C-alpha positions, 0 to 999 in steps of 0.5 A: 848442665844447668836447667831451670825447673819447669815450674819457674819457666811456667811462672815466667810465662804466666807473668808475661801473658798477664802483662801482655793481656793487660796491655793489649786489652786495657782491661783491669785499669782504673783511674783514680781521682775522677779521671785526673789521677794516675792509672793503676792495674788491678791485681791480675794474673794469667795461667798458661794451661795445656792445650793452649788454654789461658785462664786470667783472674783478677780482683777487679780492684786497685787497692793496696791489699789486692794480690794474686798468687799462682800455686805450685805447680802453677796450674792454680791461682787465687786473687783477693783484696781482703774486701770481698773481691776474690776469685780462684781458678785451676787449669783442671777445673776452670773458673772455680768462683768469683765474688764481688768485682773479681773476675775469671776468664778462659781463653782457648 
């Protein structure tokens, strides 16, 4: 039997949730060039936690250095753009901190 490790499935679900949340809310989008340039997404990731809780973290910026990573197991995450906008979260501890324009939200 060929089975996918649970952390791979959880990571895929987290990515899909992040994409769905970003598309539905329109949040985290910034327009460059005073409103006439292309729209790009801020570095954002969501974690699907037990009990139906979803934690979404973002740098709030669209710089090329902005990135978000999920831990292993995928119950922790962090975002950082290298310019003081950073946040961390975990399914167990919730939003741990947010600096600058970074954000962390919990949805039950």
